[in-house]
C-alpha positions in Angstrom: 13.0 27.5 7.9 10.7 27.8 4.8 7.2 28.8 5.4 4.5 26.2 5.0 1.7 27.0 2.5 -1.7 27.6 3.9 -3.8 24.6 4.6 -7.1 24.3 2.7 -5.7 25.5 -0.7 -6.9 22.3 -2.3 -3.5 20.8 -3.0 -2.3 17.7 -1.2 0.5 18.7 1.2 3.1 16.2 2.0 4.9 17.5 5.1 8.1 15.7 5.9 10.1 15.8 9.0 13.1 18.1 9.3 16.4 16.4 8.3 17.7 16.5 11.9 14.7 14.7 13.4 14.9 11.0 14.2 11.9 8.6 13.8 10.1 7.9 17.0 9.8 4.5 18.5 6.3 4.1 17.2 7.4 5.0 13.6 10.2 2.5 13.9 7.8 -0.2 15.2 5.3 0.4 12.4 8.1 0.4 9.8 9.5 -2.9 11.2 6.0 -4.4 11.2 5.4 -3.4 7.6 8.7 -4.8 6.5 8.0 -8.1 8.4 4.5 -8.5 6.9 5.9 -7.8 3.4 8.6 -10.4 3.8 6.1 -13.0 5.1 3.8 -12.3 2.1 6.7 -12.4 -0.4 8.0 -15.7 1.0 4.6 -17.3 1.1 3.7 -16.2 -2.5 7.1 -17.1 -3.8 6.9 -20.6 -2.3 3.3 -21.0 -3.5 4.0 -19.9 -7.1 7.6 -21.1 -7.8 8.4 -24.0 -5.5 5.0 -25.7 -5.0 4.6 -26.9 -8.6 7.8 -29.0 -8.2 6.5 -30.7 -5.0 4.3 -33.9 -5.3 0.6 -32.9 -5.1 0.1 -35.5 -2.3 2.7 -33.9 0.0 1.4 -32.5 3.3 2.7 -28.9 2.5 0.0 -28.4 -0.1 -2.7 -28.2 2.6 -1.1 -24.8 3.7 -1.6 -23.1 0.3 -4.7 -22.1 -1.7 -5.4 -23.6 -5.1 -3.1 -22.3 -7.9 -5.9 -20.4 -9.6 -5.8 -17.9 -6.7 -2.2 -17.1 -7.4 -3.4 -15.0 -10.3 -6.8 -13.9 -8.9 -5.6 -12.5 -5.6 -2.9 -10.1 -7.0 -5.3 -9.1 -9.8 -8.0 -8.2 -7.2 -5.4 -6.4 -5.0 -4.3 -4.4 -8.1 -7.8 -3.5 -9.0 -8.6 -2.4 -5.5 -5.4 -0.3 -5.4 -6.4 1.4 -8.7 -9.9 2.0 -7.4 -8.7 3.7 -4.2 -6.1 5.8 -6.1 -8.8 6.9 -8.5 -11.2 7.7 -5.6 -8.5 9.7 -3.8 -7.6 11.7 -7.0 -11.3 12.4 -7.6 -11.8 13.5 -4.0 -8.8 15.9 -4.1 -9.9 17.3 -7.5 -13.5 17.9 -6.4 -12.3 19.5 -3.1 -9.9 21.7 -5.0 -12.6 22.7 -7.4 -15.0 23.7 -4.6 -12.3 25.8 -2.9 -11.5 27.6 -6.1 -15.2 28.4 -6.6 -15.5 29.6 -3.0 -12.5 31.9 -3.4 -13.9 33.6 -6.5 
């Protein structure tokens, strides 16, 4: 079994399970939940953006969807938040790495 690098070296360590280990019941439940939520969001958004424009605006189904302007604004906001959190994470890791390098010298 290969040795693990020491923790606290400032690098991000992604430790994966050994090839022979199976996912626990909790891992499977979380994975199933994530897939289910993703499918629901995909189905809702696809219906909202692709199918709804072809349905009469007076139809009852329109009350279950936001106005079409949000079809662009919501993914844009989600993308900006994702970029913000990725940038914050990278900044945090770089600053922590820099502090540990200074401490080691």
